C-alpha positions in Angstrom: -3.3 -20.7 79.4 -1.9 -17.2 79.6 -0.8 -15.5 76.4 2.0 -13.0 76.4 2.0 -10.3 73.7 5.2 -9.6 72.1 6.3 -6.0 72.6 6.9 -4.2 69.4 9.7 -1.7 69.1 10.2 1.2 66.7 13.7 1.5 65.4 13.0 4.4 63.1 13.1 8.1 63.8 10.4 10.5 65.0 12.4 13.4 63.6 10.4 14.9 60.7 13.5 16.5 59.2 15.2 14.6 56.4 18.8 13.9 57.4 21.7 14.4 55.0 22.5 10.7 55.1 18.9 9.9 54.0 19.4 12.0 50.9 22.6 10.3 50.1 21.1 6.8 50.7 18.2 7.7 48.3 20.7 8.5 45.6 22.5 5.3 46.0 19.3 3.2 46.1 18.0 5.0 43.0 21.2 4.4 41.1 21.3 0.7 42.1 17.7 0.2 41.0 18.3 1.8 37.6 21.5 -0.2 37.0 19.9 -3.4 38.1 16.7 -3.3 36.0 16.5 -5.7 33.1 13.9 -5.4 30.3 12.2 -8.4 28.9 12.8 -9.6 25.3 11.6 -6.7 23.2 11.4 -8.1 19.7 8.1 -6.3 18.9 9.5 -3.0 20.1 6.6 -2.5 22.5 8.9 -1.3 25.3 9.2 1.3 26.6 5.5 2.0 26.9 4.4 5.5 26.0 3.1 7.7 28.8 -0.7 7.6 28.8 -0.8 3.9 27.8 -3.4 1.7 29.5 -1.8 -0.8 31.8 -3.3 -3.6 33.9 -1.7 -4.4 37.2 -2.3 -7.6 39.1 -1.3 -8.9 42.5 -1.3 -7.6 46.1 2.2 -6.0 45.5 0.7 -3.5 43.0 -1.1 -1.6 45.8 0.7 -2.7 48.9 4.2 -2.7 47.6 6.8 -4.0 50.2 9.8 -1.7 50.2 12.9 -3.7 51.1 11.2 -6.9 52.1 10.2 -8.5 55.4 12.1 -10.1 58.2 15.8 -9.3 57.8 15.1 -7.3 54.7 12.9 -4.9 56.5 13.7 -1.2 56.2 12.6 1.9 58.0 10.9 4.1 55.5 10.0 7.8 55.7 7.8 7.5 52.7 7.0 5.1 49.9 5.2 4.9 46.6 3.4 1.8 45.5 3.8 0.4 42.0 0.3 1.6 41.2 1.0 5.1 42.5 4.3 5.2 40.6 2.7 4.1 37.3 -0.1 6.7 37.7 2.5 9.4 38.6 4.4 8.4 35.4 1.2 9.1 33.3 -0.1 5.6 32.8 -3.8 4.7 32.9 -4.4 1.8 35.3 -7.3 -0.3 34.0 -7.4 -2.5 37.1 -7.5 0.3 39.7 -10.8 -0.8 41.2 -9.2 -4.1 42.2 -6.1 -2.7 43.8 -6.1 -1.9 47.5 
């Protein structure tokens, strides 16, 4: 039995310069994300968390966050920030950091 390896293609760019359309697309994506977020019930007024709060993150997506999805939802990304990195950048203490890859 002979196996044939599927050839992978790269549909992104090798150009290191950020293009004007990329900047515009980032703005649209940021606005869509902000408008689409929904907070959980907040009867105890815990949210939003104060910067510096200790937070536990669980699941593979915390460290290996998929940007855009897989399959038909796949996107070419110049850069990405995982949920864990984003929370750290926002000033939160991640208590489960040793478990996140």
